PQR file with spaces between the fields and no chain letter, atoms N, CA, C, O and H, PARSE charges and radii, in Angstrom:
ATOM       1  N    UNK     1     -19.677   20.332   -9.254 -0.4000 1.5000
ATOM       2  CA   UNK     1     -19.746   21.779   -9.001 -0.0000 2.0000
ATOM       3  C    UNK     1     -20.968   22.345   -9.724  0.5500 1.7000
ATOM       4  O    UNK     1     -21.164   22.086  -10.912 -0.5500 1.4000
ATOM       5  N    UNK     2     -21.762   23.090   -9.033 -0.4000 1.5000
ATOM       6  CA   UNK     2     -22.996   23.606   -9.621 -0.0000 2.0000
ATOM       7  C    UNK     2     -22.732   24.789  -10.545  0.5500 1.7000
ATOM       8  O    UNK     2     -21.727   25.489  -10.417 -0.5500 1.4000
ATOM       9  H    UNK     2     -21.603   23.300   -8.068  0.4000 1.0000
ATOM      10  N    UNK     3     -23.649   24.993  -11.470 -0.4000 1.5000
ATOM      11  CA   UNK     3     -23.544   26.132  -12.365 -0.0000 2.0000
ATOM      12  C    UNK     3     -23.634   27.444  -11.604  0.5500 1.7000
ATOM      13  O    UNK     3     -23.005   28.434  -11.977 -0.5500 1.4000
ATOM      14  H    UNK     3     -24.465   24.425  -11.574  0.4000 1.0000
ATOM      15  N    UNK     4     -24.417   27.443  -10.539 -0.4000 1.5000
ATOM      16  CA   UNK     4     -24.543   28.652   -9.717 -0.0000 2.0000
ATOM      17  C    UNK     4     -23.202   29.002   -9.092  0.5500 1.7000
ATOM      18  O    UNK     4     -22.793   30.163   -9.105 -0.5500 1.4000
ATOM      19  H    UNK     4     -24.928   26.638  -10.236  0.4000 1.0000
ATOM      20  N    UNK     5     -22.519   28.010   -8.547 -0.4000 1.5000
ATOM      21  CA   UNK     5     -21.201   28.267   -7.947 -0.0000 2.0000
ATOM      22  C    UNK     5     -20.222   28.777   -8.996  0.5500 1.7000
ATOM      23  O    UNK     5     -19.437   29.684   -8.721 -0.5500 1.4000
ATOM      24  H    UNK     5     -22.851   27.067   -8.537  0.4000 1.0000
ATOM      25  N    UNK     6     -20.261   28.206  -10.185 -0.4000 1.5000
ATOM      26  CA   UNK     6     -19.357   28.657  -11.248 -0.0000 2.0000
ATOM      27  C    UNK     6     -19.626   30.113  -11.618  0.5500 1.7000
ATOM      28  O    UNK     6     -18.687   30.874  -11.852 -0.5500 1.4000
ATOM      29  H    UNK     6     -20.899   27.468  -10.408  0.4000 1.0000
ATOM      30  N    UNK     7     -20.894   30.508  -11.672 -0.4000 1.5000
ATOM      31  CA   UNK     7     -21.236   31.908  -11.959 -0.0000 2.0000
ATOM      32  C    UNK     7     -20.729   32.824  -10.848  0.5500 1.7000
ATOM      33  O    UNK     7     -20.176   33.891  -11.116 -0.5500 1.4000
ATOM      34  H    UNK     7     -21.657   29.891  -11.482  0.4000 1.0000
ATOM      35  N    UNK     8     -20.924   32.394   -9.586 -0.4000 1.5000
ATOM      36  CA   UNK     8     -20.444   33.189   -8.452 -0.0000 2.0000
ATOM      37  C    UNK     8     -18.935   33.334   -8.531  0.5500 1.7000
ATOM      38  O    UNK     8     -18.405   34.426   -8.327 -0.5500 1.4000
ATOM      39  H    UNK     8     -21.372   31.527   -9.368  0.4000 1.0000
ATOM      40  N    UNK     9     -18.240   32.247   -8.825 -0.4000 1.5000
ATOM      41  CA   UNK     9     -16.780   32.285   -8.924 -0.0000 2.0000
ATOM      42  C    UNK     9     -16.338   33.260  -10.008  0.5500 1.7000
ATOM      43  O    UNK     9     -15.394   34.025   -9.811 -0.5500 1.4000
ATOM      44  H    UNK     9     -18.670   31.360   -8.991  0.4000 1.0000
ATOM      45  N    UNK    10     -17.009   33.234  -11.140 -0.4000 1.5000
ATOM      46  CA   UNK    10     -16.650   34.132  -12.243 -0.0000 2.0000
ATOM      47  C    UNK    10     -16.868   35.593  -11.857  0.5500 1.7000
ATOM      48  O    UNK    10     -16.024   36.445  -12.134 -0.5500 1.4000
ATOM      49  H    UNK    10     -17.776   32.612  -11.300  0.4000 1.0000
ATOM      50  N    UNK    11     -17.999   35.880  -11.217 -0.4000 1.5000
ATOM      51  CA   UNK    11     -18.306   37.257  -10.805 -0.0000 2.0000
ATOM      52  C    UNK    11     -17.278   37.749   -9.795  0.5500 1.7000
ATOM      53  O    UNK    11     -16.734   38.844   -9.938 -0.5500 1.4000
ATOM      54  H    UNK    11     -18.684   35.188  -10.992  0.4000 1.0000
ATOM      55  N    UNK    12     -17.014   36.935   -8.771 -0.4000 1.5000
ATOM      56  CA   UNK    12     -16.060   37.337   -7.733 -0.0000 2.0000
ATOM      57  C    UNK    12     -14.663   37.508   -8.332  0.5500 1.7000
ATOM      58  O    UNK    12     -13.969   38.480   -8.034 -0.5500 1.4000
ATOM      59  H    UNK    12     -17.456   36.045   -8.655  0.4000 1.0000
ATOM      60  N    UNK    13     -14.264   36.569   -9.166 -0.4000 1.5000
ATOM      61  CA   UNK    13     -12.951   36.661   -9.794 -0.0000 2.0000
ATOM      62  C    UNK    13     -12.790   37.935  -10.603  0.5500 1.7000
ATOM      63  O    UNK    13     -11.765   38.611  -10.522 -0.5500 1.4000
ATOM      64  H    UNK    13     -14.829   35.780   -9.407  0.4000 1.0000
ATOM      65  N    UNK    14     -13.813   38.256  -11.384 -0.4000 1.5000
ATOM      66  CA   UNK    14     -13.758   39.463  -12.208 -0.0000 2.0000
ATOM      67  C    UNK    14     -13.765   40.726  -11.346  0.5500 1.7000
ATOM      68  O    UNK    14     -12.962   41.633  -11.567 -0.5500 1.4000
ATOM      69  H    UNK    14     -14.646   37.706  -11.449  0.4000 1.0000
ATOM      70  N    UNK    15     -14.665   40.788  -10.370 -0.4000 1.5000
ATOM      71  CA   UNK    15     -14.784   41.980   -9.524 -0.0000 2.0000
ATOM      72  C    UNK    15     -13.527   42.245   -8.695  0.5500 1.7000
ATOM      73  O    UNK    15     -13.115   43.392   -8.521 -0.5500 1.4000
ATOM      74  H    UNK    15     -15.317   40.051  -10.190  0.4000 1.0000
ATOM      75  N    UNK    16     -12.921   41.165   -8.187 -0.4000 1.5000
ATOM      76  CA   UNK    16     -11.774   41.336   -7.292 -0.0000 2.0000
ATOM      77  C    UNK    16     -10.435   41.160   -8.003  0.5500 1.7000
ATOM      78  O    UNK    16      -9.380   41.338   -7.394 -0.5500 1.4000
ATOM      79  H    UNK    16     -13.255   40.233   -8.328  0.4000 1.0000
ATOM      80  N    UNK    17     -10.474   40.811   -9.286 -0.4000 1.5000
ATOM      81  CA   UNK    17      -9.243   40.649  -10.044 -0.0000 2.0000
ATOM      82  C    UNK    17      -8.395   39.471   -9.573  0.5500 1.7000
ATOM      83  O    UNK    17      -7.168   39.556   -9.509 -0.5500 1.4000
ATOM      84  H    UNK    17     -11.331   40.666   -9.780  0.4000 1.0000
ATOM      85  N    UNK    18      -9.077   38.367   -9.243 -0.4000 1.5000
ATOM      86  CA   UNK    18      -8.365   37.164   -8.800 -0.0000 2.0000
ATOM      87  C    UNK    18      -8.803   35.978   -9.658  0.5500 1.7000
ATOM      88  O    UNK    18      -9.804   36.043  -10.372 -0.5500 1.4000
ATOM      89  H    UNK    18     -10.073   38.299   -9.295  0.4000 1.0000
ATOM      90  N    UNK    19      -8.036   34.900   -9.571 -0.4000 1.5000
ATOM      91  CA   UNK    19      -8.392   33.679  -10.293 -0.0000 2.0000
ATOM      92  C    UNK    19      -9.692   33.127   -9.720  0.5500 1.7000
ATOM      93  O    UNK    19      -9.831   32.989   -8.505 -0.5500 1.4000
ATOM      94  H    UNK    19      -7.223   34.846   -8.991  0.4000 1.0000
ATOM      95  N    UNK    20     -10.634   32.813  -10.587 -0.4000 1.5000
ATOM      96  CA   UNK    20     -11.915   32.289  -10.088 -0.0000 2.0000
ATOM      97  C    UNK    20     -11.734   30.943   -9.381  0.5500 1.7000
ATOM      98  O    UNK    20     -12.557   30.568   -8.546 -0.5500 1.4000
ATOM      99  H    UNK    20     -10.522   32.924  -11.575  0.4000 1.0000
ATOM     100  N    UNK    21     -10.671   30.222   -9.709 -0.4000 1.5000
ATOM     101  CA   UNK    21     -10.423   28.935   -9.047 -0.0000 2.0000
ATOM     102  C    UNK    21     -10.071   29.108   -7.568  0.5500 1.7000
ATOM     103  O    UNK    21     -10.167   28.154   -6.795 -0.5500 1.4000
ATOM     104  H    UNK    21     -10.002   30.527  -10.387  0.4000 1.0000
ATOM     105  N    UNK    22      -9.666   30.314   -7.168 -0.4000 1.5000
ATOM     106  CA   UNK    22      -9.359   30.586   -5.764 -0.0000 2.0000
ATOM     107  C    UNK    22     -10.614   30.865   -4.948  0.5500 1.7000
ATOM     108  O    UNK    22     -10.566   30.923   -3.719 -0.5500 1.4000
ATOM     109  H    UNK    22      -9.588   31.089   -7.795  0.4000 1.0000
ATOM     110  N    UNK    23     -11.728   31.036   -5.633 -0.4000 1.5000
ATOM     111  CA   UNK    23     -12.997   31.334   -4.985 -0.0000 2.0000
ATOM     112  C    UNK    23     -13.695   30.004   -4.698  0.5500 1.7000
ATOM     113  O    UNK    23     -14.271   29.384   -5.593 -0.5500 1.4000
ATOM     114  H    UNK    23     -11.767   30.990   -6.631  0.4000 1.0000
ATOM     115  N    UNK    24     -13.634   29.581   -3.444 -0.4000 1.5000
ATOM     116  CA   UNK    24     -14.248   28.318   -3.035 -0.0000 2.0000
ATOM     117  C    UNK    24     -15.357   28.613   -2.029  0.5500 1.7000
ATOM     118  O    UNK    24     -15.379   29.695   -1.440 -0.5500 1.4000
ATOM     119  H    UNK    24     -13.166   30.084   -2.717  0.4000 1.0000
ATOM     120  N    UNK    25     -16.279   27.668   -1.821 -0.4000 1.5000
ATOM     121  CA   UNK    25     -17.400   27.951   -0.905 -0.0000 2.0000
ATOM     122  C    UNK    25     -16.973   28.440    0.476  0.5500 1.7000
ATOM     123  O    UNK    25     -17.672   29.250    1.086 -0.5500 1.4000
ATOM     124  H    UNK    25     -16.261   26.790   -2.299  0.4000 1.0000
ATOM     125  N    UNK    26     -15.852   27.968    0.970 -0.4000 1.5000
ATOM     126  CA   UNK    26     -15.404   28.350    2.309 -0.0000 2.0000
ATOM     127  C    UNK    26     -14.752   29.739    2.350  0.5500 1.7000
ATOM     128  O    UNK    26     -14.468   30.254    3.431 -0.5500 1.4000
ATOM     129  H    UNK    26     -15.284   27.310    0.474  0.4000 1.0000
ATOM     130  N    UNK    27     -14.515   30.339    1.192 -0.4000 1.5000
ATOM     131  CA   UNK    27     -13.826   31.635    1.136 -0.0000 2.0000
ATOM     132  C    UNK    27     -14.628   32.739    1.809  0.5500 1.7000
ATOM     133  O    UNK    27     -15.817   32.914    1.543 -0.5500 1.4000
ATOM     134  H    UNK    27     -14.745   29.920    0.314  0.4000 1.0000
ATOM     135  N    UNK    28     -13.954   33.485    2.689 -0.4000 1.5000
ATOM     136  CA   UNK    28     -14.537   34.675    3.299 -0.0000 2.0000
ATOM     137  C    UNK    28     -14.130   35.845    2.401  0.5500 1.7000
ATOM     138  O    UNK    28     -12.954   35.995    2.067 -0.5500 1.4000
ATOM     139  H    UNK    28     -12.988   33.343    2.905  0.4000 1.0000
ATOM     140  N    UNK    29     -15.102   36.670    2.013 -0.4000 1.5000
ATOM     141  CA   UNK    29     -14.812   37.745    1.069 -0.0000 2.0000
ATOM     142  C    UNK    29     -13.716   38.686    1.559  0.5500 1.7000
ATOM     143  O    UNK    29     -12.839   39.064    0.782 -0.5500 1.4000
ATOM     144  H    UNK    29     -16.057   36.547    2.284  0.4000 1.0000
ATOM     145  N    UNK    30     -13.752   39.071    2.835 -0.4000 1.5000
ATOM     146  CA   UNK    30     -12.769   40.010    3.345 -0.0000 2.0000
ATOM     147  C    UNK    30     -11.470   39.323    3.741  0.5500 1.7000
ATOM     148  O    UNK    30     -10.396   39.739    3.305 -0.5500 1.4000
ATOM     149  H    UNK    30     -14.464   38.763    3.466  0.4000 1.0000
ATOM     150  N    UNK    31     -11.548   38.285    4.554 -0.4000 1.5000
ATOM     151  CA   UNK    31     -10.342   37.649    5.093 -0.0000 2.0000
ATOM     152  C    UNK    31      -9.558   36.873    4.041  0.5500 1.7000
ATOM     153  O    UNK    31      -8.331   36.960    3.992 -0.5500 1.4000
ATOM     154  H    UNK    31     -12.420   37.947    4.908  0.4000 1.0000
ATOM     155  N    UNK    32     -10.265   36.107    3.193 -0.4000 1.5000
ATOM     156  CA   UNK    32      -9.586   35.232    2.248 -0.0000 2.0000
ATOM     157  C    UNK    32      -9.388   35.845    0.863  0.5500 1.7000
ATOM     158  O    UNK    32      -8.403   35.558    0.183 -0.5500 1.4000
ATOM     159  H    UNK    32     -11.261   36.037    3.232  0.4000 1.0000
ATOM     160  N    UNK    33     -10.332   36.690    0.455 -0.4000 1.5000
ATOM     161  CA   UNK    33     -10.297   37.205   -0.910 -0.0000 2.0000
ATOM     162  C    UNK    33      -9.913   38.677   -0.998  0.5500 1.7000
ATOM     163  O    UNK    33      -9.776   39.213   -2.098 -0.5500 1.4000
ATOM     164  H    UNK    33     -11.132   36.923    1.007  0.4000 1.0000
ATOM     165  N    UNK    34      -9.738   39.335    0.138 -0.4000 1.5000
ATOM     166  CA   UNK    34      -9.255   40.717    0.156 -0.0000 2.0000
ATOM     167  C    UNK    34     -10.261   41.774   -0.241  0.5500 1.7000
ATOM     168  O    UNK    34      -9.878   42.879   -0.626 -0.5500 1.4000
ATOM     169  H    UNK    34      -9.850   38.900    1.032  0.4000 1.0000
ATOM     170  N    UNK    35     -11.542   41.454   -0.153 -0.4000 1.5000
ATOM     171  CA   UNK    35     -12.571   42.437   -0.511 -0.0000 2.0000
ATOM     172  C    UNK    35     -12.746   43.455    0.609  0.5500 1.7000
ATOM     173  O    UNK    35     -12.658   43.121    1.790 -0.5500 1.4000
ATOM     174  H    UNK    35     -11.852   40.557    0.160  0.4000 1.0000
ATOM     175  N    UNK    36     -12.997   44.709    0.216 -0.4000 1.5000
ATOM     176  CA   UNK    36     -13.339   45.712    1.220 -0.0000 2.0000
ATOM     177  C    UNK    36     -14.858   45.909    1.178  0.5500 1.7000
ATOM     178  O    UNK    36     -15.549   45.252    0.399 -0.5500 1.4000
ATOM     179  H    UNK    36     -13.068   44.980   -0.744  0.4000 1.0000
ATOM     180  N    UNK    37     -15.367   46.798    2.003 -0.4000 1.5000
ATOM     181  CA   UNK    37     -16.828   46.943    2.105 -0.0000 2.0000
ATOM     182  C    UNK    37     -17.451   47.400    0.779  0.5500 1.7000
ATOM     183  O    UNK    37     -18.559   46.977    0.449 -0.5500 1.4000
ATOM     184  H    UNK    37     -14.806   47.331    2.636  0.4000 1.0000
ATOM     185  N    UNK    38     -16.766   48.246    0.022 -0.4000 1.5000
ATOM     186  CA   UNK    38     -17.286   48.673   -1.277 -0.0000 2.0000
ATOM     187  C    UNK    38     -17.318   47.493   -2.246  0.5500 1.7000
ATOM     188  O    UNK    38     -18.278   47.335   -3.000 -0.5500 1.4000
ATOM     189  H    UNK    38     -15.866   48.589    0.290  0.4000 1.0000
ATOM     190  N    UNK    39     -16.275   46.668   -2.229 -0.4000 1.5000
ATOM     191  CA   UNK    39     -16.259   45.473   -3.085 -0.0000 2.0000
ATOM     192  C    UNK    39     -17.456   44.583   -2.791  0.5500 1.7000
ATOM     193  O    UNK    39     -18.078   44.048   -3.708 -0.5500 1.4000
ATOM     194  H    UNK    39     -15.496   46.797   -1.617  0.4000 1.0000
ATOM     195  N    UNK    40     -17.775   44.424   -1.521 -0.4000 1.5000
ATOM     196  CA   UNK    40     -18.885   43.544   -1.136 -0.0000 2.0000
ATOM     197  C    UNK    40     -20.207   44.112   -1.647  0.5500 1.7000
ATOM     198  O    UNK    40     -21.049   43.360   -2.139 -0.5500 1.4000
ATOM     199  H    UNK    40     -17.269   44.858   -0.776  0.4000 1.0000
ATOM     200  N    UNK    41     -20.399   45.412   -1.538 -0.4000 1.5000
ATOM     201  CA   UNK    41     -21.616   46.041   -2.066 -0.0000 2.0000
ATOM     202  C    UNK    41     -21.708   45.803   -3.570  0.5500 1.7000
ATOM     203  O    UNK    41     -22.776   45.465   -4.081 -0.5500 1.4000
ATOM     204  H    UNK    41     -19.715   46.022   -1.139  0.4000 1.0000
ATOM     205  N    UNK    42     -20.594   45.977   -4.282 -0.4000 1.5000
ATOM     206  CA   UNK    42     -20.585   45.772   -5.728 -0.0000 2.0000
ATOM     207  C    UNK    42     -20.837   44.306   -6.087  0.5500 1.7000
ATOM     208  O    UNK    42     -21.503   44.009   -7.079 -0.5500 1.4000
ATOM     209  H    UNK    42     -19.726   46.251   -3.867  0.4000 1.0000
ATOM     210  N    UNK    43     -20.304   43.400   -5.279 -0.4000 1.5000
ATOM     211  CA   UNK    43     -20.551   41.977   -5.517 -0.0000 2.0000
ATOM     212  C    UNK    43     -22.026   41.649   -5.330  0.5500 1.7000
ATOM     213  O    UNK    43     -22.613   40.942   -6.150 -0.5500 1.4000
ATOM     214  H    UNK    43     -19.763   43.641   -4.474  0.4000 1.0000
ATOM     215  N    UNK    44     -22.629   42.157   -4.257 -0.4000 1.5000
ATOM     216  CA   UNK    44     -24.050   41.906   -4.009 -0.0000 2.0000
ATOM     217  C    UNK    44     -24.878   42.410   -5.191  0.5500 1.7000
ATOM     218  O    UNK    44     -25.804   41.730   -5.635 -0.5500 1.4000
ATOM     219  H    UNK    44     -22.152   42.731   -3.592  0.4000 1.0000
ATOM     220  N    UNK    45     -24.549   43.597   -5.701 -0.4000 1.5000
ATOM     221  CA   UNK    45     -25.273   44.149   -6.846 -0.0000 2.0000
ATOM     222  C    UNK    45     -25.092   43.265   -8.076  0.5500 1.7000
ATOM     223  O    UNK    45     -26.041   43.046   -8.829 -0.5500 1.4000
ATOM     224  H    UNK    45     -23.797   44.149   -5.340  0.4000 1.0000
ATOM     225  N    UNK    46     -23.880   42.758   -8.282 -0.4000 1.5000
ATOM     226  CA   UNK    46     -23.623   41.874   -9.421 -0.0000 2.0000
ATOM     227  C    UNK    46     -24.390   40.561   -9.291  0.5500 1.7000
ATOM     228  O    UNK    46     -24.907   40.040  -10.280 -0.5500 1.4000
ATOM     229  H    UNK    46     -23.109   42.936   -7.671  0.4000 1.0000
ATOM     230  N    UNK    47     -24.465   40.024   -8.068 -0.4000 1.5000
ATOM     231  CA   UNK    47     -25.229   38.793   -7.849 -0.0000 2.0000
ATOM     232  C    UNK    47     -26.715   39.031   -8.121  0.5500 1.7000
ATOM     233  O    UNK    47     -27.382   38.199   -8.737 -0.5500 1.4000
ATOM     234  H    UNK    47     -24.046   40.446   -7.264  0.4000 1.0000
ATOM     235  N    UNK    48     -27.228   40.178   -7.655 -0.4000 1.5000
ATOM     236  CA   UNK    48     -28.638   40.508   -7.868 -0.0000 2.0000
ATOM     237  C    UNK    48     -28.946   40.564   -9.361  0.5500 1.7000
ATOM     238  O    UNK    48     -29.965   40.043   -9.814 -0.5500 1.4000
ATOM     239  H    UNK    48     -26.687   40.854   -7.155  0.4000 1.0000
ATOM     240  N    UNK    49     -28.059   41.199  -10.117 -0.4000 1.5000
ATOM     241  CA   UNK    49     -28.279   41.330  -11.552 -0.0000 2.0000
ATOM     242  C    UNK    49     -28.181   39.976  -12.255  0.5500 1.7000
ATOM     243  O    UNK    49     -29.046   39.631  -13.060 -0.5500 1.4000
ATOM     244  H    UNK    49     -27.231   41.622   -9.749  0.4000 1.0000
ATOM     245  N    UNK    50     -27.145   39.219  -11.956 -0.4000 1.5000
ATOM     246  CA   UNK    50     -26.915   37.936  -12.623 -0.0000 2.0000
ATOM     247  C    UNK    50     -28.027   36.923  -12.339  0.5500 1.7000
ATOM     248  O    UNK    50     -28.476   36.217  -13.242 -0.5500 1.4000
ATOM     249  H    UNK    50     -26.443   39.499  -11.301  0.4000 1.0000
ATOM     250  N    UNK    51     -28.465   36.859  -11.084 -0.4000 1.5000
ATOM     251  CA   UNK    51     -29.429   35.829  -10.693 -0.0000 2.0000
ATOM     252  C    UNK    51     -30.865   36.344  -10.587  0.5500 1.7000
ATOM     253  O    UNK    51     -31.771   35.607  -10.199 -0.5500 1.4000
ATOM     254  H    UNK    51     -28.100   37.433  -10.351  0.4000 1.0000
ATOM     255  N    UNK    52     -31.063   37.637  -10.942 -0.4000 1.5000
ATOM     256  CA   UNK    52     -32.383   38.257  -10.922 -0.0000 2.0000
ATOM     257  C    UNK    52     -33.078   38.068   -9.577  0.5500 1.7000
ATOM     258  O    UNK    52     -34.222   37.620   -9.500 -0.5500 1.4000
ATOM     259  H    UNK    52     -30.327   38.236  -11.257  0.4000 1.0000
ATOM     260  N    UNK    53     -32.356   38.420   -8.530 -0.4000 1.5000
ATOM     261  CA   UNK    53     -32.882   38.362   -7.165 -0.0000 2.0000
ATOM     262  C    UNK    53     -32.686   39.721   -6.524  0.5500 1.7000
ATOM     263  O    UNK    53     -31.999   40.582   -7.073 -0.5500 1.4000
ATOM     264  H    UNK    53     -31.426   38.784   -8.593  0.4000 1.0000
ATOM     265  N    UNK    54     -33.288   39.911   -5.365 -0.4000 1.5000
ATOM     266  CA   UNK    54     -33.037   41.111   -4.578 -0.0000 2.0000
ATOM     267  C    UNK    54     -32.573   40.671   -3.195  0.5500 1.7000
ATOM     268  O    UNK    54     -33.252   39.911   -2.505 -0.5500 1.4000
ATOM     269  H    UNK    54     -33.846   39.211   -4.919  0.4000 1.0000
ATOM     270  N    UNK    55     -31.403   41.165   -2.808 -0.4000 1.5000
ATOM     271  CA   UNK    55     -30.843   40.832   -1.499 -0.0000 2.0000
ATOM     272  C    UNK    55     -31.169   41.989   -0.568  0.5500 1.7000
ATOM     273  O    UNK    55     -30.708   43.110   -0.781 -0.5500 1.4000
ATOM     274  H    UNK    55     -30.851   41.782   -3.369  0.4000 1.0000
ATOM     275  N    UNK    56     -31.963   41.721    0.465 -0.4000 1.5000
ATOM     276  CA   UNK    56     -32.336   42.807    1.368 -0.0000 2.0000
ATOM     277  C    UNK    56     -31.130   43.239    2.208  0.5500 1.7000
ATOM     278  O    UNK    56     -30.129   42.529    2.301 -0.5500 1.4000
ATOM     279  H    UNK    56     -32.338   40.810    0.638  0.4000 1.0000
ATOM     280  N    UNK    57     -31.254   44.412    2.809 -0.4000 1.5000
ATOM     281  CA   UNK    57     -30.135   44.998    3.551 -0.0000 2.0000
ATOM     282  C    UNK    57     -29.659   44.108    4.692  0.5500 1.7000
ATOM     283  O    UNK    57     -28.457   43.985    4.927 -0.5500 1.4000
ATOM     284  H    UNK    57     -32.067   44.989    2.733  0.4000 1.0000
ATOM     285  N    UNK    58     -30.599   43.489    5.401 -0.4000 1.5000
ATOM     286  CA   UNK    58     -30.212   42.632    6.514 -0.0000 2.0000
ATOM     287  C    UNK    58     -29.394   41.444    6.012  0.5500 1.7000
ATOM     288  O    UNK    58     -28.355   41.118    6.585 -0.5500 1.4000
ATOM     289  H    UNK    58     -31.576   43.589    5.210  0.4000 1.0000
ATOM     290  N    UNK    59     -29.857   40.803    4.953 -0.4000 1.5000
ATOM     291  CA   UNK    59     -29.148   39.642    4.408 -0.0000 2.0000
ATOM     292  C    UNK    59     -27.788   40.043    3.871  0.5500 1.7000
ATOM     293  O    UNK    59     -26.811   39.323    4.075 -0.5500 1.4000
ATOM     294  H    UNK    59     -30.702   41.067    4.488  0.4000 1.0000
ATOM     295  N    UNK    60     -27.705   41.175    3.190 -0.4000 1.5000
ATOM     296  CA   UNK    60     -26.419   41.589    2.623 -0.0000 2.0000
ATOM     297  C    UNK    60     -25.402   41.882    3.723  0.5500 1.7000
ATOM     298  O    UNK    60     -24.201   41.693    3.525 -0.5500 1.4000
ATOM     299  H    UNK    60     -28.499   41.760    3.024  0.4000 1.0000
ATOM     300  N    UNK    61     -25.873   42.339    4.871 -0.4000 1.5000
ATOM     301  CA   UNK    61     -24.978   42.591    5.993 -0.0000 2.0000
ATOM     302  C    UNK    61     -24.490   41.321    6.666  0.5500 1.7000
ATOM     303  O    UNK    61     -23.476   41.332    7.364 -0.5500 1.4000
ATOM     304  H    UNK    61     -26.848   42.492    5.031  0.4000 1.0000
ATOM     305  N    UNK    62     -25.214   40.224    6.456 -0.4000 1.5000
ATOM     306  CA   UNK    62     -24.855   38.957    7.088 -0.0000 2.0000
ATOM     307  C    UNK    62     -24.020   38.057    6.185  0.5500 1.7000
ATOM     308  O    UNK    62     -23.440   37.077    6.653 -0.5500 1.4000
ATOM     309  H    UNK    62     -26.038   40.216    5.889  0.4000 1.0000
ATOM     310  N    UNK    63     -23.955   38.379    4.897 -0.4000 1.5000
ATOM     311  CA   UNK    63     -23.208   37.543    3.948 -0.0000 2.0000
ATOM     312  C    UNK    63     -21.723   37.852    4.049  0.5500 1.7000
ATOM     313  O    UNK    63     -21.300   38.991    3.853 -0.5500 1.4000
ATOM     314  H    UNK    63     -24.426   39.175    4.517  0.4000 1.0000
ATOM     315  N    UNK    64     -20.936   36.830    4.357 -0.4000 1.5000
ATOM     316  CA   UNK    64     -19.492   37.038    4.440 -0.0000 2.0000
ATOM     317  C    UNK    64     -18.699   35.965    3.705  0.5500 1.7000
ATOM     318  O    UNK    64     -17.495   36.119    3.496 -0.5500 1.4000
ATOM     319  H    UNK    64     -21.279   35.904    4.516  0.4000 1.0000
ATOM     320  N    UNK    65     -19.368   34.870    3.308 -0.4000 1.5000
ATOM     321  CA   UNK    65     -18.654   33.804    2.599 -0.0000 2.0000
ATOM     322  C    UNK    65     -19.349   33.468    1.282  0.5500 1.7000
ATOM     323  O    UNK    65     -20.517   33.796    1.071 -0.5500 1.4000
ATOM     324  H    UNK    65     -20.345   34.745    3.478  0.4000 1.0000
ATOM     325  N    UNK    66     -18.615   32.819    0.421 -0.4000 1.5000
ATOM     326  CA   UNK    66     -19.159   32.369   -0.859 -0.0000 2.0000
ATOM     327  C    UNK    66     -20.316   31.401   -0.625  0.5500 1.7000
ATOM     328  O    UNK    66     -21.324   31.466   -1.328 -0.5500 1.4000
ATOM     329  H    UNK    66     -17.666   32.552    0.591  0.4000 1.0000
ATOM     330  N    UNK    67     -20.184   30.507    0.348 -0.4000 1.5000
ATOM     331  CA   UNK    67     -21.252   29.549    0.639 -0.0000 2.0000
ATOM     332  C    UNK    67     -22.531   30.254    1.053  0.5500 1.7000
ATOM     333  O    UNK    67     -23.620   29.816    0.681 -0.5500 1.4000
ATOM     334  H    UNK    67     -19.365   30.454    0.919  0.4000 1.0000
ATOM     335  N    UNK    68     -22.425   31.334    1.814 -0.4000 1.5000
ATOM     336  CA   UNK    68     -23.621   32.074    2.223 -0.0000 2.0000
ATOM     337  C    UNK    68     -24.323   32.675    1.010  0.5500 1.7000
ATOM     338  O    UNK    68     -25.553   32.699    0.957 -0.5500 1.4000
ATOM     339  H    UNK    68     -21.541   31.689    2.116  0.4000 1.0000
ATOM     340  N    UNK    69     -23.559   33.157    0.044 -0.4000 1.5000
ATOM     341  CA   UNK    69     -24.157   33.688   -1.192 -0.0000 2.0000
ATOM     342  C    UNK    69     -24.859   32.565   -1.942  0.5500 1.7000
ATOM     343  O    UNK    69     -25.992   32.723   -2.397 -0.5500 1.4000
ATOM     344  H    UNK    69     -22.560   33.137    0.088  0.4000 1.0000
ATOM     345  N    UNK    70     -24.184   31.441   -2.068 -0.4000 1.5000
ATOM     346  CA   UNK    70     -24.746   30.285   -2.761 -0.0000 2.0000
ATOM     347  C    UNK    70     -26.055   29.845   -2.105  0.5500 1.7000
ATOM     348  O    UNK    70     -27.045   29.608   -2.796 -0.5500 1.4000
ATOM     349  H    UNK    70     -23.264   31.312   -1.699  0.4000 1.0000
ATOM     350  N    UNK    71     -26.062   29.738   -0.795 -0.4000 1.5000
ATOM     351  CA   UNK    71     -27.262   29.339   -0.061 -0.0000 2.0000
ATOM     352  C    UNK    71     -28.390   30.349   -0.275  0.5500 1.7000
ATOM     353  O    UNK    71     -29.540   29.966   -0.491 -0.5500 1.4000
ATOM     354  H    UNK    71     -25.257   29.931   -0.234  0.4000 1.0000
ATOM     355  N    UNK    72     -28.058   31.634   -0.214 -0.4000 1.5000
ATOM     356  CA   UNK    72     -29.073   32.681   -0.375 -0.0000 2.0000
ATOM     357  C    UNK    72     -29.700   32.598   -1.763  0.5500 1.7000
ATOM     358  O    UNK    72     -30.922   32.665   -1.901 -0.5500 1.4000
ATOM     359  H    UNK    72     -27.124   31.945   -0.038  0.4000 1.0000
ATOM     360  N    UNK    73     -28.873   32.453   -2.783 -0.4000 1.5000
ATOM     361  CA   UNK    73     -29.385   32.393   -4.160 -0.0000 2.0000
ATOM     362  C    UNK    73     -30.262   31.159   -4.347  0.5500 1.7000
ATOM     363  O    UNK    73     -31.328   31.244   -4.956 -0.5500 1.4000
ATOM     364  H    UNK    73     -27.881   32.399   -2.672  0.4000 1.0000
ATOM     365  N    UNK    74     -29.826   30.027   -3.835 -0.4000 1.5000
ATOM     366  CA   UNK    74     -30.584   28.791   -4.026 -0.0000 2.0000
ATOM     367  C    UNK    74     -31.888   28.788   -3.225  0.5500 1.7000
ATOM     368  O    UNK    74     -32.818   28.061   -3.576 -0.5500 1.4000
ATOM     369  H    UNK    74     -28.960   29.957   -3.340  0.4000 1.0000
ATOM     370  N    UNK    75     -31.975   29.583   -2.161 -0.4000 1.5000
ATOM     371  CA   UNK    75     -33.178   29.615   -1.329 -0.0000 2.0000
ATOM     372  C    UNK    75     -34.120   30.766   -1.640  0.5500 1.7000
ATOM     373  O    UNK    75     -35.184   30.873   -1.030 -0.5500 1.4000
ATOM     374  H    UNK    75     -31.220   30.174   -1.876  0.4000 1.0000
ATOM     375  N    UNK    76     -33.746   31.631   -2.579 -0.4000 1.5000
ATOM     376  CA   UNK    76     -34.587   32.798   -2.878 -0.0000 2.0000
ATOM     377  C    UNK    76     -34.906   32.934   -4.346  0.5500 1.7000
ATOM     378  O    UNK    76     -35.603   33.868   -4.742 -0.5500 1.4000
ATOM     379  H    UNK    76     -32.882   31.544   -3.074  0.4000 1.0000
């Protein structure tokens, strides 16, 4: 398990108030983890701060799973 995934799991777990172990790459933020649109915006902001990246509006609208976040961070 990569350190990046562990950081993502910790952020998502804290933001959504769930066990970070339930946050797996296949998890969909809305369907599997119960995030609403405001939660997703807050998660994107937390990822930007933690990983010192900027997620553009188009990309943030396309991110729906943990794996997509992981891929975006590793490619940017």
